[in-house]
GUMI-836093 format. One record per atom (N, C-alpha, C, CB): residue number from 1; atom name; residue in three letters; y, z, x. Coordinates in Angstrom, 2 decimals, decimal comma, always signed. Glycine has a CB too. Layout:
GUMI-836093
     k    a     r         v         w         u
   NUM   CA   ala         Y         Z         X
...
This chain:
GUMI-836093
     k    a     r         v         w         u
     1    N   unk     -1,18     +0,00     +0,84
     1   CA   unk     +0,00     +0,00     +0,00
     1    C   unk     +1,25     +0,00     +0,89
     1   CB   unk     -0,01     +1,23     -0,96
     2    N   unk     +2,21     -0,82     +0,55
     2   CA   unk     +3,46     -0,89     +1,31
     2    C   unk     +4,47     +0,11     +0,80
     2   CB   unk     +4,04     -2,28     +1,24
     3    N   unk     +5,23     +0,64     +1,72
     3   CA   unk     +6,31     +1,55     +1,34
     3    C   unk     +7,56     +0,74     +1,09
     3   CB   unk     +6,56     +2,62     +2,43
     4    N   unk     +8,21     +1,05     -0,01
     4   CA   unk     +9,45     +0,35     -0,33
     4    C   unk    +10,62     +1,05     +0,34
     4   CB   unk     +9,66     +0,29     -1,86
     5    N   unk    +10,60     +2,37     +0,31
     5   CA   unk    +11,68     +3,15     +0,91
     5    C   unk    +11,30     +3,47     +2,36
     5   CB   unk    +11,95     +4,45     +0,10
     6    N   unk    +12,18     +3,20     +3,28
     6   CA   unk    +11,88     +3,51     +4,67
     6    C   unk    +12,13     +4,99     +4,95
     6   CB   unk    +12,73     +2,64     +5,61
     7    N   unk    +11,41     +5,53     +5,90
     7   CA   unk    +11,59     +6,91     +6,29
     7    C   unk    +12,31     +6,94     +7,64
     7   CB   unk    +10,24     +7,65     +6,36
     8    N   unk    +13,17     +7,92     +7,79
     8   CA   unk    +13,90     +8,06     +9,05
     8    C   unk    +13,66     +9,44     +9,64
     8   CB   unk    +15,42     +7,82     +8,83
     9    N   unk    +13,90     +9,56    +10,91
     9   CA   unk    +13,77    +10,83    +11,60
     9    C   unk    +15,15    +11,24    +12,06
     9   CB   unk    +12,77    +10,73    +12,80
    10    N   unk    +15,53    +12,46    +11,75
    10   CA   unk    +16,83    +12,96    +12,19
    10    C   unk    +16,70    +13,47    +13,62
    10   CB   unk    +17,35    +14,08    +11,24
    11    N   unk    +17,65    +13,16    +14,48
    11   CA   unk    +17,53    +13,49    +15,89
    11    C   unk    +17,59    +14,99    +16,21
    11   CB   unk    +18,59    +12,80    +16,63
    12    N   unk    +18,22    +15,79    +15,34
    12   CA   unk    +18,33    +17,22    +15,66
    12    C   unk    +18,53    +18,02    +14,39
    12   CB   unk    +19,49    +17,47    +16,65
    13    N   unk    +18,41    +19,34    +14,52
    13   CA   unk    +18,63    +20,23    +13,38
    13    C   unk    +20,10    +20,18    +12,94
    13   CB   unk    +18,22    +21,68    +13,74
    14    N   unk    +20,99    +19,99    +13,89
    14   CA   unk    +22,41    +19,91    +13,56
    14    C   unk    +22,69    +18,69    +12,68
    14   CB   unk    +23,26    +19,85    +14,84
    15    N   unk    +22,02    +17,58    +12,97
    15   CA   unk    +22,19    +16,38    +12,17
    15    C   unk    +21,69    +16,61    +10,75
    15   CB   unk    +21,45    +15,20    +12,81
    16    N   unk    +20,56    +17,31    +10,61
    16   CA   unk    +20,01    +17,61     +9,29
    16    C   unk    +20,98    +18,49     +8,50
    16   CB   unk    +18,64    +18,30     +9,42
    17    N   unk    +21,56    +19,48     +9,16
    17   CA   unk    +22,52    +20,37     +8,50
    17    C   unk    +23,76    +19,59     +8,08
    17   CB   unk    +22,91    +21,54     +9,42
    18    N   unk    +24,24    +18,72     +8,94
    18   CA   unk    +25,42    +17,91     +8,64
    18    C   unk    +25,15    +17,00     +7,44
    18   CB   unk    +25,82    +17,06     +9,85
    19    N   unk    +23,98    +16,38     +7,40
    19   CA   unk    +23,61    +15,53     +6,28
    19    C   unk    +23,53    +16,33     +4,99
    19   CB   unk    +22,28    +14,84     +6,56
    20    N   unk    +22,93    +17,51     +5,05
    20   CA   unk    +22,82    +18,37     +3,87
    20    C   unk    +24,20    +18,72     +3,32
    20   CB   unk    +22,04    +19,64     +4,20
    21    N   unk    +25,10    +19,19     +4,19
    21   CA   unk    +26,43    +19,60     +3,73
    21    C   unk    +27,24    +18,41     +3,23
    21   CB   unk    +27,19    +20,29     +4,87
    22    N   unk    +27,05    +17,25     +3,82
    22   CA   unk    +27,76    +16,05     +3,35
    22    C   unk    +27,29    +15,66     +1,95
    22   CB   unk    +27,55    +14,87     +4,33
    23    N   unk    +25,98    +15,72     +1,71
    23   CA   unk    +25,45    +15,41     +0,39
    23    C   unk    +25,89    +16,45     -0,64
    23   CB   unk    +23,92    +15,33     +0,43
    24    N   unk    +25,94    +17,70     -0,23
    24   CA   unk    +26,39    +18,76     -1,13
    24    C   unk    +27,87    +18,58     -1,48
    24   CB   unk    +26,16    +20,15     -0,48
    25    N   unk    +28,69    +18,28     -0,48
    25   CA   unk    +30,13    +18,10     -0,70
    25    C   unk    +30,43    +16,89     -1,57
    25   CB   unk    +30,85    +17,97     +0,64
    26    N   unk    +29,62    +15,85     -1,47
    26   CA   unk    +29,87    +14,64     -2,26
    26    C   unk    +29,33    +14,75     -3,68
    26   CB   unk    +29,26    +13,44     -1,57
    27    N   unk    +28,61    +15,82     -3,97
    27   CA   unk    +28,09    +16,01     -5,32
    27    C   unk    +26,76    +15,36     -5,56
    27   CB   unk    +29,06    +15,50     -6,30
    28    N   unk    +26,14    +14,79     -4,54
    28   CA   unk    +24,84    +14,16     -4,71
    28    C   unk    +23,72    +15,19     -4,78
    28   CB   unk    +24,58    +13,19     -3,58
    29    N   unk    +23,99    +16,41     -4,33
    29   CA   unk    +23,05    +17,52     -4,42
    29    C   unk    +23,77    +18,64     -5,17
    29   CB   unk    +22,56    +18,00     -3,00
    30    N   unk    +23,09    +19,24     -6,13
    30   CA   unk    +23,65    +20,40     -6,80
    30    C   unk    +22,72    +21,57     -6,57
    30   CB   unk    +23,87    +20,13     -8,32
    31    N   unk    +23,30    +22,73     -6,42
    31   CA   unk    +22,50    +23,92     -6,19
    31    C   unk    +22,76    +24,90     -7,32
    31   CB   unk    +22,82    +24,57     -4,81
    32    N   unk    +21,79    +25,75     -7,57
    32   CA   unk    +21,97    +26,76     -8,60
    32    C   unk    +21,62    +28,12     -8,04
    32   CB   unk    +21,12    +26,44     -9,84
    33    N   unk    +22,12    +29,14     -8,69
    33   CA   unk    +21,88    +30,51     -8,27
    33    C   unk    +20,43    +30,88     -8,52
    33   CB   unk    +22,83    +31,49     -9,00
    34    N   unk    +19,83    +31,58     -7,57
    34   CA   unk    +18,47    +32,06     -7,74
    34    C   unk    +18,53    +33,42     -8,42
    34   CB   unk    +17,71    +32,14     -6,37
    35    N   unk    +17,98    +33,50     -9,62
    35   CA   unk    +17,97    +34,77    -10,33
    35    C   unk    +16,91    +35,68     -9,73
    35   CB   unk    +17,71    +34,55    -11,84
    36    N   unk    +17,22    +36,92     -9,58
    36   CA   unk    +16,26    +37,89     -9,06
    36    C   unk    +16,13    +37,89     -7,55
    36   CB   unk    +14,92    +37,63     -9,65
    37    N   unk    +17,12    +37,38     -6,85
    37   CA   unk    +17,04    +37,30     -5,38
    37    C   unk    +16,89    +38,67     -4,75
    37   CB   unk    +18,26    +36,60     -4,81
    38    N   unk    +17,45    +39,69     -5,40
    38   CA   unk    +17,40    +41,02     -4,80
    38    C   unk    +16,04    +41,69     -4,97
    38   CB   unk    +18,47    +41,90     -5,40
    39    N   unk    +15,13    +41,10     -5,71
    39   CA   unk    +13,78    +41,67     -5,87
    39    C   unk    +12,72    +40,82     -5,17
    39   CB   unk    +13,44    +41,82     -7,35
    40    N   unk    +13,13    +39,83     -4,39
    40   CA   unk    +12,16    +38,96     -3,73
    40    C   unk    +11,27    +39,72     -2,74
    40   CB   unk    +12,88    +37,85     -3,01
    41    N   unk    +11,77    +40,80     -2,16
    41   CA   unk    +10,99    +41,55     -1,17
    41    C   unk     +9,94    +42,43     -1,84
    41   CB   unk    +11,91    +42,40     -0,30
    42    N   unk    +10,08    +42,70     -3,14
    42   CA   unk     +9,12    +43,54     -3,85
    42    C   unk     +7,80    +42,80     -4,04
    42   CB   unk     +9,69    +43,97     -5,21
    43    N   unk     +6,71    +43,58     -4,08
    43   CA   unk     +5,40    +42,98     -4,32
    43    C   unk     +5,31    +42,55     -5,78
    43   CB   unk     +4,26    +43,97     -3,98
    44    N   unk     +4,60    +41,45     -6,04
    44   CA   unk     +4,47    +41,01     -7,43
    44    C   unk     +3,70    +42,03     -8,26
    44   CB   unk     +3,78    +39,64     -7,49
    45    N   unk     +3,99    +42,06     -9,53
    45   CA   unk     +3,30    +43,01    -10,41
    45    C   unk     +1,87    +42,54    -10,68
    45   CB   unk     +4,08    +43,18    -11,75
    46    N   unk     +1,10    +43,38    -11,30
    46   CA   unk     -0,29    +43,05    -11,61
    46    C   unk     -0,41    +42,12    -12,81
    46   CB   unk     -1,09    +44,32    -11,86
    47    N   unk     +0,72    +41,78    -13,42
    47   CA   unk     +0,70    +40,88    -14,57
    47    C   unk     +0,35    +39,48    -14,14
    47   CB   unk     +2,06    +40,89    -15,29
    48    N   unk     -0,47    +38,77    -14,92
    48   CA   unk     -0,82    +37,38    -14,56
    48    C   unk     +0,41    +36,48    -14,65
    48   CB   unk     -1,94    +36,84    -15,48
    49    N   unk     +0,40    +35,43    -13,86
    49   CA   unk     +1,51    +34,47    -13,83
    49    C   unk     +1,22    +33,36    -14,82
    49   CB   unk     +1,73    +33,91    -12,41
    50    N   unk     +2,20    +33,02    -15,64
    50   CA   unk     +2,06    +31,94    -16,59
    50    C   unk     +2,35    +30,63    -15,88
    50   CB   unk     +2,99    +32,14    -17,82
    51    N   unk     +1,31    +29,85    -15,58
    51   CA   unk     +1,49    +28,61    -14,84
    51    C   unk     +2,05    +27,49    -15,71
    51   CB   unk     +0,16    +28,17    -14,24
    52    N   unk     +2,05    +27,65    -17,01
    52   CA   unk     +2,57    +26,61    -17,90
    52    C   unk     +4,08    +26,67    -18,01
    52   CB   unk     +1,94    +26,74    -19,29
    53    N   unk     +4,68    +27,72    -17,53
    53   CA   unk     +6,14    +27,88    -17,68
    53    C   unk     +6,89    +26,96    -16,77
    53   CB   unk     +6,56    +29,30    -17,40
């Protein structure tokens, strides 16, 4: 199978960060607040996880 979209390699981590911030600033990427960030370090409860959600 042929790839239609070409893949590129970024030369450094700084280039990746620059690309990310440029896309964010131009509005091509939107971010949202993570709810519950302050409880991420807590162990999960014994309640089963609903995978359909």
